[in-house]
C-alpha positions in Angstrom: 0.0 0.0 0.0 1.3 3.5 -0.9 2.1 5.7 2.0 0.0 8.9 2.0 3.2 10.9 2.7 6.5 10.4 1.1 9.6 12.3 0.0 9.8 13.6 -3.5 12.6 11.1 -4.2 10.4 8.2 -3.0 7.5 9.4 -5.1 9.6 9.6 -8.3 10.9 6.1 -7.7 7.3 4.9 -7.2 6.3 6.3 -10.6 9.3 4.8 -12.3 8.4 1.4 -10.9 4.7 1.7 -11.8 4.9 3.3 -15.2 8.5 2.8 -16.4 7.9 3.3 -20.1 5.2 6.0 -20.0 6.1 9.6 -21.0 6.8 11.9 -18.0 8.2 15.1 -19.6 8.9 16.5 -23.0 10.9 19.6 -23.8 10.3 22.0 -26.8 13.7 23.5 -27.4 14.6 26.5 -29.5 16.9 24.4 -31.8 13.8 22.4 -32.9 14.5 19.3 -31.0 12.0 17.8 -28.5 13.9 15.5 -26.0 11.7 13.5 -23.8 12.0 11.3 -20.7 10.0 8.3 -19.5 9.5 7.9 -15.8 12.3 5.4 -15.6 14.7 7.6 -17.6 13.8 10.6 -15.4 14.4 8.6 -12.2 17.7 7.1 -13.4 19.2 10.3 -14.9 18.4 12.4 -11.8 20.0 9.7 -9.6 23.1 9.8 -11.7 23.2 13.6 -11.4 22.5 13.4 -7.7 25.6 11.1 -7.1 27.7 13.6 -9.1 26.5 16.5 -7.1 27.1 14.6 -3.9 30.7 14.2 -5.0 30.8 18.0 -5.3 29.6 18.3 -1.7 25.9 18.8 -2.0 24.2 17.3 0.9 21.1 17.3 3.2 19.8 20.8 3.7 22.2 22.5 1.3 20.9 24.8 -1.4 21.4 24.1 -5.1 21.1 27.2 -7.4 19.7 26.4 -10.8 20.6 29.3 -13.2 19.4 27.5 -16.3 16.8 28.0 -19.0 13.8 25.6 -19.3 15.3 22.4 -20.4 16.3 18.8 -19.3 19.2 20.0 -17.2 17.0 22.2 -15.0 14.5 19.5 -14.3 17.2 16.8 -13.7 18.9 19.3 -11.3 15.8 19.9 -9.2 15.1 16.2 -8.8 18.8 15.5 -8.1 18.6 18.0 -5.3 15.6 16.4 -3.8 17.2 13.0 -3.9 20.0 14.3 -1.7 17.6 16.1 0.7 18.9 19.4 -0.7 16.8 22.5 -1.6 16.6 23.5 -5.3 16.5 27.3 -5.8 15.8 28.5 -9.4 17.7 31.6 -10.3 17.0 33.8 -13.4 19.6 32.8 -15.9 19.7 36.1 -17.7 20.7 38.4 -14.9 23.6 40.8 -15.3 26.7 39.7 -13.4 26.4 42.3 -10.7 22.8 41.3 -9.9 23.5 37.6 -10.1 26.4 38.1 -7.7 24.2 39.9 -5.3 21.5 37.2 -5.5 24.0 34.4 -5.1 25.2 36.0 -1.8 21.6 35.7 -0.6 21.0 32.2 -1.8 24.4 31.0 -0.6 24.3 27.7 -2.6 26.6 24.8 -2.0 26.6 24.3 -5.8 25.5 26.7 -8.5 24.6 25.1 -11.9 24.6 27.6 -14.8 24.9 27.3 -18.6 28.6 26.6 -18.3 27.8 23.4 -16.4 25.5 21.9 -19.1 28.3 19.8 -20.6 29.1 18.4 -17.2 25.5 17.6 -16.4 25.1 15.8 -19.7 28.3 13.9 -19.1 26.8 12.3 -16.0 24.6 10.2 -18.3 27.4 7.6 -18.6 27.8 7.2 -14.9 26.4 4.1 -13.0 22.9 4.5 -11.7 23.3 4.6 -7.9 20.9 3.2 -5.3 20.5 6.3 -3.2 19.1 6.3 0.4 15.8 8.1 0.9 16.2 11.7 1.8 13.8 14.5 2.8 14.5 18.1 1.9 13.9 20.5 4.9 12.2 23.0 2.5 10.5 22.1 -0.8 12.3 24.8 -2.8 13.2 28.4 -2.8 11.8 31.0 -5.2 13.7 34.2 -5.9 11.8 37.4 -5.9 12.4 41.1 -5.3 10.2 43.8 -3.9 9.5 47.2 -5.3 12.9 48.3 -4.1 14.6 45.5 -6.0 16.0 44.0 -2.7 16.8 40.4 -3.4 14.9 37.8 -1.4 14.4 34.1 -1.6 11.0 32.7 -0.4 11.3 29.4 1.3 8.1 27.6 2.1 8.1 26.2 5.6 7.0 22.7 4.7 9.6 19.9 3.9 9.7 18.1 0.6 6.8 15.7 1.4 4.6 14.6 -1.5 0.8 14.6 -0.7 -1.7 13.9 -3.4 -4.0 16.7 -2.2 -1.2 19.2 -3.2 -1.8 18.5 -6.9 -5.6 18.4 -7.0 -6.5 20.4 -10.2 -8.3 23.8 -9.7 -10.8 22.7 -12.3 -12.1 19.8 -10.1 -13.8 22.4 -7.9 -16.3 23.1 -10.7 -16.8 19.5 -11.9 -15.1 16.4 -13.2 -12.2 16.6 -15.7 -10.2 13.9 -17.6 -7.1 12.8 -15.7 -4.1 12.8 -15.9 -3.4 16.2 -17.5 -1.0 17.0 -20.2 0.3 20.3 -18.9 2.1 22.8 -21.1 4.6 24.9 -19.2 4.9 28.5 -20.7 6.5 30.3 -17.8 10.3 30.1 -17.0 11.0 27.5 -14.4 12.6 30.1 -12.2 9.1 31.5 -11.7 6.7 30.0 -9.2 4.1 29.2 -11.9 6.6 27.3 -13.9 8.4 25.5 -11.0 5.2 24.4 -9.3 4.4 22.2 -12.3 7.1 19.8 -11.0 4.6 19.1 -8.2 2.0 18.2 -10.9 4.6 15.9 -12.5 5.0 14.0 -9.2 1.2 13.8 -9.2 1.4 11.7 -12.4 0.6 14.4 -15.0 2.7 14.8 -18.1 4.6 18.0 -18.7 5.4 19.7 -22.0 8.0 22.4 -21.2 8.8 25.2 -23.7 12.3 26.5 -23.5 11.0 30.0 -24.2 7.5 31.4 -24.7 6.5 31.9 -28.3 2.9 32.4 -29.1 2.9 30.7 -32.6 4.9 27.7 -31.1 2.4 27.4 -28.3 -0.5 26.9 -30.7 1.5 24.3 -32.6 2.4 22.4 -29.4 -1.3 22.4 -28.2 -2.3 20.8 -31.5 0.6 18.3 -31.8 0.8 17.1 -28.2 -2.9 17.5 -27.3 -2.3 19.8 -24.4 -5.1 19.7 -21.8 -4.1 22.6 -19.6 -1.6 25.4 -18.9 -1.2 28.6 -16.8 -0.7 31.9 -18.5 -0.5 35.6 -17.9 -2.7 38.1 -19.7 0.2 39.2 -21.8 0.8 35.6 -22.9 -2.9 35.1 -23.6 -3.0 38.2 -25.7 -0.1 37.1 -27.8 -1.6 33.7 -28.4 -5.0 35.2 -29.3 -3.2 37.5 -31.8 -1.6 34.5 -33.7 -3.0 34.9 -37.3 -5.8 32.5 -38.0 -6.1 31.4 -34.3 -9.9 31.0 -34.8 -9.2 28.1 -37.2 -6.7 26.3 -35.1 -7.5 23.1 -33.1 -7.7 24.0 -29.5 -10.2 21.2 -28.7 -7.7 19.3 -26.4 -7.8 22.2 -23.9 -9.9 21.1 -20.9 -9.2 24.1 -18.8 -6.5 26.7 -18.2 -5.6 29.2 -15.4 -5.0 32.9 -16.0 -3.1 34.6 -13.3 -0.5 37.3 -12.4 -2.8 40.2 -13.2 -6.5 40.9 -13.8 -7.7 39.9 -17.3 -8.7 42.9 -19.6 -12.4 42.3 -20.4 -11.9 42.5 -24.2 -9.2 39.7 -24.0 -11.4 37.6 -21.7 -14.2 37.7 -24.3 -11.8 36.7 -27.1 -10.8 33.6 -25.1 -14.5 32.8 -24.3 -15.1 32.7 -28.0 -12.0 30.5 -28.6 -12.5 27.8 -26.0 -15.7 28.5 -24.0 -16.1 30.3 -20.7 -16.3 27.1 -18.6 -12.7 26.2 -19.6 -11.2 29.4 -18.2 -10.2 29.8 -14.6 -8.9 33.0 -13.1 -6.8 32.7 -9.9 -5.1 35.2 -7.6 -2.4 34.3 -5.1 1.2 34.9 -4.3 4.4 33.0 -3.9 4.3 33.2 -0.1 0.9 31.4 -0.2 -1.2 33.7 2.0 -4.3 32.4 0.3 -6.1 32.0 -3.1 -9.1 33.3 -4.9 -10.6 31.8 -8.0 -13.5 31.8 -10.4 -14.5 30.2 -13.6 -15.2 32.1 -16.8 -18.9 31.7 -16.7 -18.9 33.3 -13.2 -16.6 36.1 -14.5 -19.2 37.0 -17.2 -21.6 38.0 -14.4 -18.8 39.5 -12.2 -16.7 41.2 -14.9 -13.2 42.1 -13.8 -13.2 40.0 -10.6 -10.4 37.6 -9.7 -12.8 35.4 -7.8 -14.0 34.5 -4.3 -11.9 32.9 -1.6 -10.8 29.5 -2.7 -10.9 26.5 -0.3 -10.4 27.9 3.2 -9.0 31.3 2.3 -10.4 34.4 4.1 -10.1 38.0 2.9 -10.2 41.4 4.5 -9.9 44.8 2.9 -8.1 47.1 5.3 -7.6 50.9 5.3 -4.4 52.8 6.1 -4.9 52.5 9.8 -5.7 48.8 9.7 -9.5 49.3 9.9 -11.7 46.9 8.0 -13.4 48.7 5.0 -17.0 48.2 3.9 -18.1 46.4 0.7 -17.0 48.3 -2.4 -14.3 50.5 -0.8 -10.7 50.1 -2.1 -8.0 49.2 0.4 -5.2 46.8 1.1 -6.0 43.1 0.3 -5.2 40.9 3.2 -5.6 37.1 3.2 -5.4 34.2 5.6 -5.5 30.4 5.1 -4.6 27.3 7.0 -1.9 26.4 4.5 -0.6 30.0 3.9 2.0 32.3 5.5 4.3 29.5 6.6 7.4 30.9 4.9 10.8 32.5 5.6 12.9 34.9 3.6 16.5 34.7 2.8 17.9 38.2 2.4 17.1 41.6 4.0 13.7 42.0 2.5 11.1 42.7 5.2 8.2 40.2 5.8 4.9 41.1 4.3 2.5 43.3 6.2 0.4 41.3 8.6 -2.4 41.7 11.2 -2.2 40.3 14.7 -4.6 37.5 13.8 -2.6 36.3 10.8 -4.0 38.1 7.8 -1.1 39.0 5.4 -0.8 41.2 2.3 1.5 41.3 -0.7 0.7 45.0 -1.2 -2.2 44.7 -3.6 -5.2 47.0 -3.5 -8.7 46.1 -4.2 -12.3 45.7 -3.0 -15.0 43.1 -2.3 -18.5 43.2 -3.7 -21.6 42.2 -1.7 -21.2 38.5 -2.9 -17.6 38.3 -1.7 -15.9 38.5 -5.1 -12.6 40.3 -5.1 -11.6 43.0 -7.6 -8.0 44.1 -7.8 -7.1 47.6 -8.7 -3.2 47.5 -8.6 -0.3 47.3 -6.3 0.0 50.0 -3.8 3.6 50.8 -4.8 2.4 51.3 -8.5 -0.4 53.7 -7.6 0.0 57.1 -9.4 -1.0 60.2 -7.4 -1.6 62.7 -10.2 -3.0 66.1 -9.4 -4.3 64.8 -6.1 -6.2 61.9 -7.7 -5.4 58.2 -7.5 -4.7 56.5 -10.9 -4.3 52.8 -11.1 -1.9 51.9 -14.0 -3.7 48.6 -14.7 -7.0 50.3 -15.4 -5.3 52.7 -17.9 -3.5 49.7 -19.5 -6.7 47.8 -19.9 -8.4 50.8 -21.6 -5.5 51.2 -24.1 -4.7 47.6 -25.0 -7.7 47.4 -27.3 -6.3 50.1 -29.6 -5.5 48.3 -32.9 -2.1 49.9 -33.2 -0.9 48.8 -29.8 0.7 45.4 -29.2 1.7 46.0 -25.5 1.5 48.9 -23.0 2.8 49.7 -19.6 1.6 52.8 -17.7 3.9 54.5 -15.1 3.9 57.7 -13.1 6.7 60.2 -13.8 7.7 63.3 -11.8 6.0 66.4 -13.0 6.1 70.0 -11.7 2.4 70.5 -12.4 0.8 67.2 -11.6 3.3 65.8 -9.0 3.2 62.6 -11.1 2.0 62.5 -14.6 0.4 59.5 -16.2 2.9 58.2 -18.9 2.1 55.4 -21.3 4.9 53.3 -22.8 3.7 51.6 -26.0 4.9 48.8 -28.2 3.3 49.3 -31.6 1.6 46.5 -33.4 3.3 47.6 -36.6 6.7 49.2 -36.0 6.5 50.9 -39.4 3.3 52.6 -38.6 3.2 53.4 -34.9 0.3 55.5 -33.4 0.8 59.1 -32.6 0.5 60.5 -29.1 -2.5 62.5 -30.2 -4.3 59.3 -31.4 -3.6 57.5 -28.1 -4.7 60.4 -25.9 -7.9 60.9 -28.0 -8.6 57.2 -27.7 -8.1 57.2 -24.0 -10.4 60.2 -23.5 -13.2 58.1 -24.9 -12.7 55.3 -22.4 -11.3 56.9 -19.2 -12.1 59.8 -16.8 -10.1 62.8 -17.7 -7.6 62.6 -14.8 -6.7 59.0 -15.8 -5.8 59.9 -19.5 -2.1 59.7 -20.2 -0.4 63.1 -20.3 2.5 61.8 -22.3 3.1 58.8 -24.6 6.3 57.0 -25.5 6.8 54.6 -28.3 9.4 51.8 -27.8 10.5 48.9 -29.9 9.5 46.4 -27.2 8.1 46.7 -23.7 10.8 45.4 -21.4 9.2 42.2 -19.9 10.9 39.2 -18.4 10.4 35.7 -19.7 7.6 35.4 -17.2 6.1 38.5 -19.0 6.5 40.6 -15.8 7.5 44.2 -16.0 9.6 46.2 -13.5 7.8 49.5 -13.3 10.3 50.9 -10.7 13.2 50.3 -13.1 11.2 51.9 -15.9 10.5 55.0 -13.8 14.1 55.3 -12.7 15.3 55.0 -16.3 13.2 58.0 -17.2 14.4 60.2 -14.4 12.2 59.1 -11.5 
């Protein structure tokens, strides 16, 4: 009989014994190759790498930094760490040297695997497959992040690396039965929590199809060829997929459900996806790496609660608090605080302060929003991104959602820049749909005036070749403001 709790190493060995020749994970690489591993191959190769890492000193409780792109070496490294009872810590592979050095000081890894180590990792394939003793990692993993100040921090969940089946119950089961197991397409970089967390689904018996790098046209091809049933995506990713020429004629029938997260979904984009796959296949979720709690709703609920990110999911509780910690009434915007039985048990490496918290355990990631009279949460923006312009509050996300429908705009970020008249002026940074025919500032401002209150309309417009987003499609507004003089 299977134990209800086991180490990640034990769980992988169990899958290798039960389904040795079944596909576990496939990679879609930029060179056009698609290497794949069965459960037995994944188990054996990660054991070989674990023995080689042990020879380099990696041991129980140590941290293994993985500064690698999405690929076999990353996944093998994570499982090798768990087999030694070490803690894998994904690190952005594309950081400049000064920033990587600062982050490495915080992570303090026993071993750091980066692109220069790929030949060494591949070379371990010829080693004997060792019979490793069972080991339990004291923390499941570490996720690197940074606050609005850019201070490096590593979030370590408080739980050890114990596999429990309830950890990988699909969101979609809360609304009804779905076919199992899933074929999960991984669009996000594995250094991001949305990407890395799919390794838990892998241990649950699902199959992963991991893209080395997000590319909208390739995503559609992969869905068709490998019959992908689910994925998690940001609104930026979903817009780029929906913009693929001829998307309405492509075969998306294998998609049973997908999760949209990271930011509220612009209404126009939501309606496009409802037309593509059906409202009941779309789930919107809101949470944070620290795991304070979750909200979720399905697309058919969203249609009657447009703009919401859902109601409390499972045992999550929500409060909206004012500046002095007072609980605000329905419909009033304030800080979003959450509490759940599984959330908040985390530590930070580094000097970043812990999240704001109440005496009774509600915590906040700094987002602002409000609840309606049915308990649905609506996010406005992060408090640090709020623009105070002429004495009025402007939420960048609201302005971005109004502008993104302009046919000449491919991407947009709104920031607040210092201004002698307004204090902060609303400034729109635009990536044109056609670089040869970008919109004029006058066009954009006129368009915004038809969709926004006057004080929210951008005062200035800037055209750039590409909005500077990470591979997770996140944007650093603070860096963009600083690059433009603050």
